[in-house]
ChimeraX commands (.cxc) that place a marker at each C-alpha (Angstrom):
marker #1 position 34.60,12.46,6.88 radius 0.5
marker #1 position 33.71,10.35,9.80 radius 0.5
marker #1 position 32.14,6.93,10.13 radius 0.5
marker #1 position 28.53,6.54,10.08 radius 0.5
marker #1 position 26.94,5.04,13.15 radius 0.5
marker #1 position 25.02,2.07,12.90 radius 0.5
marker #1 position 22.54,1.80,15.63 radius 0.5
marker #1 position 22.00,-1.75,17.13 radius 0.5
marker #1 position 18.74,-2.87,18.85 radius 0.5
marker #1 position 18.44,-5.50,21.34 radius 0.5
marker #1 position 15.35,-7.52,21.29 radius 0.5
marker #1 position 13.74,-9.28,24.32 radius 0.5
marker #1 position 15.17,-12.61,23.27 radius 0.5
marker #1 position 18.76,-11.13,23.28 radius 0.5
marker #1 position 19.16,-10.97,19.78 radius 0.5
marker #1 position 21.05,-7.88,18.53 radius 0.5
marker #1 position 19.94,-6.42,15.05 radius 0.5
marker #1 position 20.18,-3.39,12.98 radius 0.5
marker #1 position 17.57,-1.97,10.64 radius 0.5
marker #1 position 19.07,-3.16,7.56 radius 0.5
marker #1 position 19.18,-6.86,8.77 radius 0.5
marker #1 position 15.31,-6.55,9.62 radius 0.5
marker #1 position 14.57,-5.00,6.51 radius 0.5
marker #1 position 16.32,-7.71,4.44 radius 0.5
marker #1 position 14.72,-10.49,6.42 radius 0.5
marker #1 position 11.03,-9.29,6.22 radius 0.5
marker #1 position 11.36,-7.11,2.63 radius 0.5
marker #1 position 10.36,-3.88,3.83 radius 0.5
marker #1 position 12.10,-0.58,3.54 radius 0.5
marker #1 position 14.86,0.41,6.11 radius 0.5
marker #1 position 12.62,3.21,7.41 radius 0.5
marker #1 position 9.80,0.73,8.16 radius 0.5
marker #1 position 12.23,-1.55,9.86 radius 0.5
marker #1 position 13.46,1.36,12.00 radius 0.5
marker #1 position 9.74,2.19,12.97 radius 0.5
marker #1 position 9.08,-1.35,14.05 radius 0.5
marker #1 position 12.26,-1.45,16.11 radius 0.5
marker #1 position 11.57,2.16,17.78 radius 0.5
marker #1 position 7.89,0.84,18.59 radius 0.5
marker #1 position 8.52,-2.60,20.21 radius 0.5
marker #1 position 11.21,-4.97,21.23 radius 0.5
marker #1 position 9.17,-8.17,20.65 radius 0.5
marker #1 position 10.67,-10.21,17.96 radius 0.5
marker #1 position 7.08,-11.52,16.91 radius 0.5
marker #1 position 6.22,-8.03,16.11 radius 0.5
marker #1 position 9.29,-7.03,14.62 radius 0.5
marker #1 position 9.46,-10.00,12.03 radius 0.5
marker #1 position 5.77,-9.91,11.61 radius 0.5
marker #1 position 4.90,-10.32,7.73 radius 0.5
marker #1 position 4.41,-7.09,5.80 radius 0.5
marker #1 position 0.68,-6.66,4.93 radius 0.5
marker #1 position -0.15,-3.49,2.79 radius 0.5
marker #1 position -3.55,-2.27,4.28 radius 0.5
marker #1 position -5.38,0.19,2.35 radius 0.5
marker #1 position -3.39,-0.07,-0.85 radius 0.5
marker #1 position -5.40,0.21,-3.91 radius 0.5
marker #1 position -4.75,-0.85,-7.34 radius 0.5
marker #1 position -3.92,2.02,-9.66 radius 0.5
marker #1 position -6.30,2.65,-12.52 radius 0.5
marker #1 position -4.14,1.30,-15.11 radius 0.5
marker #1 position -4.09,-2.07,-13.22 radius 0.5
marker #1 position -7.82,-2.40,-13.08 radius 0.5
marker #1 position -9.12,-5.22,-15.49 radius 0.5
marker #1 position -10.03,-4.06,-18.84 radius 0.5
marker #1 position -13.56,-5.22,-18.66 radius 0.5
marker #1 position -14.35,-3.00,-15.57 radius 0.5
marker #1 position -13.40,-0.07,-17.58 radius 0.5
marker #1 position -15.30,-1.12,-20.49 radius 0.5
marker #1 position -18.41,-1.86,-18.73 radius 0.5
marker #1 position -18.25,1.63,-16.79 radius 0.5
marker #1 position -18.05,3.44,-20.13 radius 0.5
marker #1 position -20.96,1.41,-21.57 radius 0.5
marker #1 position -23.25,2.16,-18.59 radius 0.5
marker #1 position -22.26,5.92,-18.67 radius 0.5
marker #1 position -23.02,5.96,-22.46 radius 0.5
marker #1 position -26.57,4.18,-21.78 radius 0.5
marker #1 position -27.24,6.76,-19.16 radius 0.5
marker #1 position -26.23,9.75,-21.11 radius 0.5
marker #1 position -28.59,8.56,-23.99 radius 0.5
marker #1 position -31.48,8.05,-21.55 radius 0.5
marker #1 position -30.73,11.74,-20.28 radius 0.5
marker #1 position -30.65,13.21,-23.72 radius 0.5
marker #1 position -33.84,11.67,-24.69 radius 0.5
marker #1 position -35.40,12.93,-21.76 radius 0.5
marker #1 position -34.40,16.47,-22.68 radius 0.5
marker #1 position -35.69,16.12,-26.28 radius 0.5
marker #1 position -39.11,14.86,-25.05 radius 0.5
marker #1 position -39.50,17.65,-22.59 radius 0.5
marker #1 position -39.15,20.47,-24.86 radius 0.5
marker #1 position -41.00,19.05,-28.07 radius 0.5
marker link #1:1,2 radius 0.2
marker link #1:2,3 radius 0.2
marker link #1:3,4 radius 0.2
marker link #1:4,5 radius 0.2
marker link #1:5,6 radius 0.2
marker link #1:6,7 radius 0.2
marker link #1:7,8 radius 0.2
marker link #1:8,9 radius 0.2
marker link #1:9,10 radius 0.2
marker link #1:10,11 radius 0.2
marker link #1:11,12 radius 0.2
marker link #1:12,13 radius 0.2
marker link #1:13,14 radius 0.2
marker link #1:14,15 radius 0.2
marker link #1:15,16 radius 0.2
marker link #1:16,17 radius 0.2
marker link #1:17,18 radius 0.2
marker link #1:18,19 radius 0.2
marker link #1:19,20 radius 0.2
marker link #1:20,21 radius 0.2
marker link #1:21,22 radius 0.2
marker link #1:22,23 radius 0.2
marker link #1:23,24 radius 0.2
marker link #1:24,25 radius 0.2
marker link #1:25,26 radius 0.2
marker link #1:26,27 radius 0.2
marker link #1:27,28 radius 0.2
marker link #1:28,29 radius 0.2
marker link #1:29,30 radius 0.2
marker link #1:30,31 radius 0.2
marker link #1:31,32 radius 0.2
marker link #1:32,33 radius 0.2
marker link #1:33,34 radius 0.2
marker link #1:34,35 radius 0.2
marker link #1:35,36 radius 0.2
marker link #1:36,37 radius 0.2
marker link #1:37,38 radius 0.2
marker link #1:38,39 radius 0.2
marker link #1:39,40 radius 0.2
marker link #1:40,41 radius 0.2
marker link #1:41,42 radius 0.2
marker link #1:42,43 radius 0.2
marker link #1:43,44 radius 0.2
marker link #1:44,45 radius 0.2
marker link #1:45,46 radius 0.2
marker link #1:46,47 radius 0.2
marker link #1:47,48 radius 0.2
marker link #1:48,49 radius 0.2
marker link #1:49,50 radius 0.2
marker link #1:50,51 radius 0.2
marker link #1:51,52 radius 0.2
marker link #1:52,53 radius 0.2
marker link #1:53,54 radius 0.2
marker link #1:54,55 radius 0.2
marker link #1:55,56 radius 0.2
marker link #1:56,57 radius 0.2
marker link #1:57,58 radius 0.2
marker link #1:58,59 radius 0.2
marker link #1:59,60 radius 0.2
marker link #1:60,61 radius 0.2
marker link #1:61,62 radius 0.2
marker link #1:62,63 radius 0.2
marker link #1:63,64 radius 0.2
marker link #1:64,65 radius 0.2
marker link #1:65,66 radius 0.2
marker link #1:66,67 radius 0.2
marker link #1:67,68 radius 0.2
marker link #1:68,69 radius 0.2
marker link #1:69,70 radius 0.2
marker link #1:70,71 radius 0.2
marker link #1:71,72 radius 0.2
marker link #1:72,73 radius 0.2
marker link #1:73,74 radius 0.2
marker link #1:74,75 radius 0.2
marker link #1:75,76 radius 0.2
marker link #1:76,77 radius 0.2
marker link #1:77,78 radius 0.2
marker link #1:78,79 radius 0.2
marker link #1:79,80 radius 0.2
marker link #1:80,81 radius 0.2
marker link #1:81,82 radius 0.2
marker link #1:82,83 radius 0.2
marker link #1:83,84 radius 0.2
marker link #1:84,85 radius 0.2
marker link #1:85,86 radius 0.2
marker link #1:86,87 radius 0.2
marker link #1:87,88 radius 0.2
marker link #1:88,89 radius 0.2
marker link #1:89,90 radius 0.2
view
C-alpha cells in the first residue's frame, strides 16, 4: 500500500499545522479540527476553546431528587384524577 497523505494547513500567522496537531492541542476530534481548518485560517478561531452547545445531560445523569420529585408529583396528580372520576359517577 502507498503512504497516506497528511494534509498541512497554513494559518495567517505562517504556522503550518495538521488536523492531528490542532485536535491534540484543543482536545477535539480530528474531524472537528479539520472542519475548523477548512472554515478559517485565523489562529484565534482555530484554537478557540471547545464549547459544547446544546448538549443536555442524559437521563441517567440527572439528579436523583429531580426524578423523585417528578414521580411524586405525577402520583399526586393521578390520585386527584382518580378521585374526580369516582365522584363524577357516584
